[in-house]
TORPA-79720 format. One record per residue: x, y, z of N, C-alpha, C, O in turn; residue in three letters. Coordinates in steps of 0.2 Angstrom, whole numbers, plus 2048, in hexadecimal, padded with zeros to 3 digits. Layout:
<nodes>
((X,Y,Z),(X,Y,Z),(X,Y,Z),(X,Y,Z),'ALA')
...
</nodes>
This chain:
<nodes>
((F99,ABB,90C),(F98,AC0,90B),(F99,AC6,907),(F95,AC9,909),'MET')
((F9C,AC8,904),(F9E,ACE,904),(F95,AD5,904),(F8F,AD5,905),'ALA')
((F98,ADA,902),(F91,ADF,902),(F8E,ADE,8FA),(F88,ADD,8F8),'VAL')
((F94,AE0,8F6),(F91,AE1,8F0),(F8D,ADB,8ED),(F88,ADC,8E9),'VAL')
((F90,AD5,8EF),(F8C,ACF,8EE),(F87,ACD,8F2),(F84,AC7,8F1),'GLU')
((F85,AD1,8F7),(F7F,ACE,8F9),(F7A,AD6,8F7),(F74,AD7,8FA),'ALA')
((F7C,ADA,8F4),(F77,ADD,8F1),(F75,ADC,8EB),(F6F,ADD,8E9),'ARG')
((F79,AD9,8E7),(F78,AD4,8E1),(F74,ACF,8E2),(F70,ACE,8DD),'ILE')
((F73,ACA,8E6),(F6F,AC7,8E7),(F69,ACB,8EA),(F64,AC8,8E7),'LYS')
((F68,AD0,8EE),(F62,AD2,8EF),(F61,AD4,8E9),(F5B,AD2,8E7),'ARG')
((F63,AD7,8E4),(F62,AD9,8DC),(F5E,AD4,8DA),(F58,AD4,8D9),'LYS')
((F61,ACF,8DA),(F60,AC8,8D8),(F57,AC6,8D9),(F52,AC5,8D5),'ASN')
((F58,AC6,8DF),(F50,AC3,8E2),(F4B,AC9,8DE),(F45,AC7,8DB),'ARG')
((F4D,ACE,8DF),(F47,AD5,8DF),(F46,AD4,8D8),(F41,AD7,8D6),'ILE')
((F4A,AD2,8D2),(F4A,AD2,8CB),(F44,ACE,8CA),(F3E,AD0,8C8),'ARG')
((F44,AC7,8CC),(F42,AC3,8CD),(F3A,AC2,8CB),(F37,ABE,8C7),'LYS')
((F38,AC9,8D2),(F32,ACB,8D4),(F2E,ACE,8CF),(F29,ACD,8CC),'LYS')
((F33,AD3,8CE),(F30,ADA,8C9),(F34,ADA,8C1),(F3A,AD7,8C1),'LEU')
((F30,ADC,8BC),(F33,ADE,8B8),(F2D,AE3,8B3),(F27,AE3,8B5),'SER')
((F30,AE7,8AF),(F2C,AEE,8AB),(F28,AED,8A5),(F2A,AEB,8A0),'GLY')
((F24,AEE,8A6),(F1F,AEE,89F),(F20,AF3,89A),(F23,AF8,89C),'SER')
((F1D,AF3,894),(F1C,AF7,88E),(F18,AFD,893),(F1A,B03,892),'THR')
((F12,AFB,899),(F0F,B00,89C),(F14,B02,8A2),(F17,B07,8A2),'GLU')
((F13,AFE,8A5),(F1A,B01,8AB),(F20,AFF,8AA),(F22,AF9,8AD),'ARG')
((F23,B03,8A7),(F2A,B01,8A6),(F2E,B00,8AE),(F2A,B01,8B3),'PRO')
((F36,AFC,8B0),(F38,AFD,8B5),(F3D,B04,8B4),(F40,B05,8AF),'ARG')
((F3D,B08,8BB),(F41,B0D,8BD),(F46,B09,8C1),(F45,B05,8C6),'LEU')
((F4C,B0A,8BF),(F53,B05,8C3),(F55,B0C,8C7),(F53,B12,8C7),'THR')
((F58,B09,8CB),(F5F,B0E,8CE),(F63,B0C,8D1),(F63,B08,8D6),'VAL')
((F68,B0F,8CF),(F6E,B0C,8D1),(F74,B13,8D3),(F76,B17,8CE),'TYR')
((F77,B12,8DA),(F79,B15,8DC),(F83,B15,8E0),(F84,B12,8E5),'LYS')
((F86,B16,8DC),(F8D,B17,8DE),(F90,B1C,8E3),(F8D,B21,8E4),'SER')
((F95,B1B,8E5),(F98,B20,8EB),(F99,B26,8EB),(F99,B29,8F0),'LEU')
((F99,B29,8E4),(F97,B32,8E2),(F93,B32,8DE),(F91,B37,8DD),'LYS')
((F8F,B2D,8DA),(F89,B2F,8D5),(F83,B2C,8D7),(F84,B28,8DC),'HIS')
((F7C,B2D,8D3),(F75,B27,8D4),(F76,B28,8CA),(F79,B2C,8C7),'ILE')
((F71,B21,8C8),(F70,B21,8C3),(F6A,B1E,8C3),(F69,B1A,8C7),'TYR')
((F62,B21,8BD),(F5D,B1F,8BC),(F5C,B1F,8B8),(F5B,B24,8B4),'ALA')
((F59,B17,8B5),(F57,B19,8AF),(F4F,B14,8AD),(F4E,B0F,8B1),'GLN')
((F4C,B14,8AA),(F46,B12,8A9),(F48,B0D,8A2),(F4C,B0F,89E),'VAL')
((F45,B08,8A2),(F45,B00,8A0),(F3E,AFE,89D),(F39,AFD,8A1),'VAL')
((F3E,AFD,898),(F39,AF6,896),(F3C,AF1,895),(F40,AF2,891),'ASP')
((F3B,AED,898),(F3D,AE5,899),(F3A,AE1,894),(F3D,ADC,893),'ASP')
((F34,AE4,88E),(F31,ADF,88A),(F34,AE0,885),(F33,ADC,880),'SER')
((F38,AE6,885),(F3D,AE7,87F),(F44,AE8,881),(F49,AE8,87D),'THR')
((F45,AE9,887),(F4C,AE7,88A),(F4E,AF0,886),(F54,AF1,888),'GLY')
((F4B,AF7,882),(F4E,AFC,884),(F4B,AFF,88C),(F47,AFE,890),'LYS')
((F4F,B04,889),(F52,B0B,88F),(F4C,B0E,88E),(F49,B0B,88A),'THR')
((F49,B12,890),(F42,B1A,88B),(F46,B1D,892),(F42,B22,891),'LEU')
((F49,B1F,896),(F4B,B24,89B),(F51,B22,89D),(F53,B1D,8A0),'ALA')
((F56,B29,89C),(F5B,B27,8A3),(F5F,B2F,8A4),(F5F,B34,8A1),'TYR')
((F61,B2D,8AB),(F62,B34,8AF),(F69,B32,8B5),(F6A,B2C,8B7),'ALA')
((F6D,B38,8B6),(F71,B36,8BA),(F74,B3B,8BE),(F70,B40,8BD),'SER')
((F78,B3C,8C2),(F7C,B42,8C6),(F81,B42,8BF),(F81,B48,8BD),'SER')
((F83,B40,8BC),(F87,B42,8B6),(F83,B45,8B0),(F87,B47,8AC),'LEU')
((F7C,B46,8B0),(F79,B49,8AA),(F7B,B4F,8A7),(F7D,B53,8AC),'SER')
((F7B,B51,8A2),(F7B,B5A,8A1),(F79,B5E,8A2),(F7C,B64,8A3),'LYS')
((F72,B5C,8A4),(F6D,B61,8A6),(F6D,B61,8AD),(F6B,B67,8AF),'GLU')
((F6F,B5D,8B2),(F71,B60,8BA),(F79,B62,8BA),(F7C,B63,8BF),'LEU')
((F7C,B64,8B2),(F83,B66,8B4),(F82,B6E,8B8),(F7E,B72,8B6),'LYS')
((F85,B6F,8BD),(F86,B76,8C0),(F7E,B76,8C4),(F7B,B7B,8C5),'GLY')
((F7E,B70,8C7),(F79,B71,8CD),(F7B,B6A,8D3),(F77,B66,8D6),'GLN')
((F84,B6E,8D4),(F85,B69,8DA),(F86,B6C,8DF),(F8B,B6B,8E2),'ASP')
((F80,B71,8E1),(F7E,B73,8EA),(F7A,B6C,8EC),(F76,B69,8E9),'GLU')
((F7E,B6B,8F1),(F7B,B66,8F6),(F7D,B5F,8F6),(F7F,B5C,8F0),'GLY')
((F7D,B5A,8FA),(F7F,B55,8FB),(F7C,B51,8F5),(F79,B54,8F0),'ASP')
((F7C,B4A,8F7),(F7C,B44,8F1),(F74,B41,8F1),(F71,B3E,8ED),'LYS')
((F73,B45,8F8),(F6A,B42,8F7),(F68,B49,8F3),(F64,B48,8EF),'LYS')
((F6A,B4E,8F3),(F68,B54,8EF),(F69,B52,8E8),(F64,B53,8E4),'ASP')
((F6F,B50,8E4),(F6F,B4B,8E1),(F6A,B48,8DE),(F68,B4A,8D9),'ASP')
((F68,B44,8E2),(F62,B3E,8E0),(F5C,B41,8DF),(F59,B3F,8DA),'ALA')
((F5A,B46,8E3),(F53,B48,8E3),(F52,B4B,8DC),(F4C,B4C,8DA),'LYS')
((F59,B4F,8D8),(F59,B52,8D2),(F59,B4C,8CD),(F56,B4D,8C8),'ARG')
((F5C,B46,8CE),(F5B,B42,8CA),(F55,B3C,8C9),(F55,B39,8C4),'VAL')
((F53,B3C,8CE),(F4A,B3B,8CE),(F46,B41,8CA),(F42,B40,8C6),'GLY')
((F47,B47,8CC),(F43,B4B,8C9),(F45,B4C,8C1),(F42,B4F,8BD),'LYS')
((F49,B4A,8BF),(F4D,B4C,8B7),(F4A,B43,8B3),(F49,B42,8AD),'LEU')
((F48,B3F,8B8),(F48,B38,8B5),(F40,B39,8B5),(F3D,B36,8B0),'ILE')
((F3C,B3B,8B8),(F35,B3D,8B8),(F34,B40,8B1),(F31,B3D,8AD),'ALA')
((F36,B45,8B0),(F37,B49,8AC),(F37,B49,8A5),(F34,B4C,8A1),'GLU')
((F3C,B43,8A4),(F3D,B3F,89D),(F39,B39,89D),(F38,B37,897),'LYS')
((F38,B37,8A1),(F31,B32,8A1),(F2C,B36,89F),(F2B,B35,899),'CYS')
((F2A,B39,8A2),(F23,B3E,89F),(F26,B3F,896),(F22,B3D,892),'LYS')
((F2A,B42,894),(F2C,B43,88F),(F2C,B3C,889),(F2E,B3D,883),'ALA')
((F2B,B37,88B),(F2A,B31,888),(F25,B2E,88A),(F23,B29,887),'ALA')
((F23,B30,88E),(F19,B2E,88D),(F19,B28,892),(F15,B24,891),'ASN')
((F1D,B28,897),(F1C,B26,89E),(F1A,B27,8A3),(F1E,B2B,8A7),'VAL')
((F14,B25,8A6),(F12,B28,8A9),(F10,B24,8B1),(F0F,B26,8B6),'GLU')
((F11,B1D,8B1),(F15,B19,8B6),(F1A,B15,8B6),(F1C,B14,8B1),'ALA')
((F1D,B13,8BD),(F24,B10,8BA),(F23,B09,8C0),(F1F,B09,8C4),'VAL')
((F26,B04,8C0),(F27,B00,8C4),(F2E,B00,8CA),(F32,AFC,8C7),'VAL')
((F31,B02,8D0),(F35,B05,8D3),(F3B,AFF,8D3),(F38,AF9,8D3),'PHE')
((F41,AFF,8D2),(F44,AFB,8D2),(F4B,AFD,8D6),(F4D,B03,8D4),'ASP')
((F4D,AF9,8DC),(F4F,AFF,8E0),(F57,AFB,8E0),(F5C,AFD,8E3),'ARG')
((F57,AF5,8DB),(F5E,AF2,8DC),(F63,AEF,8DE),(F69,AEF,8DC),'ASN')
((F61,AED,8E3),(F60,AEA,8EB),(F66,AEF,8EF),(F6B,AED,8F1),'GLY')
((F62,AF5,8EF),(F65,AF9,8F2),(F5F,AFB,8F8),(F59,AFB,8F7),'PHE')
((F61,AFC,8FF),(F5B,AFE,904),(F57,B03,901),(F58,B06,8FC),'PRO')
((F51,B02,904),(F4C,B09,901),(F4E,B0F,906),(F4B,B10,90A),'TYR')
((F53,B12,905),(F54,B18,90B),(F5A,B1B,908),(F5E,B18,905),'HIS')
((F5A,B23,90A),(F60,B26,908),(F5E,B2A,900),(F59,B2C,8FE),'GLY')
((F64,B29,8FD),(F63,B2C,8F5),(F5F,B28,8F2),(F5D,B2B,8EC),'ARG')
((F5B,B20,8F3),(F58,B1D,8EF),(F51,B1F,8EF),(F4D,B21,8EB),'ILE')
((F50,B1F,8F7),(F4A,B23,8F7),(F49,B2B,8F5),(F43,B2D,8F2),'ALA')
((F4D,B2F,8F7),(F4E,B34,8F2),(F4C,B34,8EC),(F48,B39,8EB),'ALA')
((F4E,B32,8E7),(F4D,B31,8E0),(F45,B2E,8E1),(F41,B32,8E4),'VAL')
((F43,B2A,8E0),(F3D,B28,8E3),(F37,B2E,8E3),(F33,B30,8DF),'ALA')
((F3A,B30,8EA),(F34,B37,8EC),(F36,B3A,8E6),(F32,B39,8E1),'ASP')
((F3A,B3E,8E6),(F3C,B42,8DF),(F36,B42,8DA),(F32,B47,8D8),'ALA')
((F37,B3C,8D8),(F34,B38,8D0),(F2D,B38,8D2),(F2A,B3A,8CD),'ALA')
((F29,B36,8D7),(F22,B38,8DB),(F1F,B3D,8D9),(F1B,B3E,8D5),'ARG')
((F25,B44,8DE),(F23,B4C,8DE),(F22,B4E,8D9),(F1E,B52,8D8),'GLU')
((F25,B4B,8D3),(F27,B4D,8CD),(F21,B4A,8C8),(F1F,B4D,8C3),'ALA')
((F1D,B45,8CB),(F18,B43,8C8),(F19,B3D,8C4),(F18,B3E,8BE),'GLY')
((F1B,B38,8C6),(F1C,B31,8C2),(F19,B2C,8C8),(F1A,B2C,8CE),'LEU')
((F16,B27,8C5),(F12,B23,8CB),(F14,B1B,8CC),(F14,B16,8C8),'LYS')
((F15,B1B,8D1),(F1B,B12,8D4),(F13,B0F,8D4),(F12,B09,8D5),'PHE')
</nodes>
């Protein structure tokens, strides 16, 4: 089984167990080789409430550091956007990736910025 197929299998297994609601939407994180993306989704309506990525306009010009630093900046930005959208608590969806490295950096930065998991 290829690496991507195994991740998708893990993702589907995780998604069966968790879903976002209006009170606690789902914070889902995706990482590619170069960038990291995070979005907050209300699964009951299917709407995206907040979105941030390492490609966001707000993060342009802050390219100092490595990819883990980018992940921390994305976590902080998604927490700020959640607060602006009146979202205080979320359910964390690691999207089949191990909770390690850049995925953990996004979660930790969002927690430090005041988002509750």
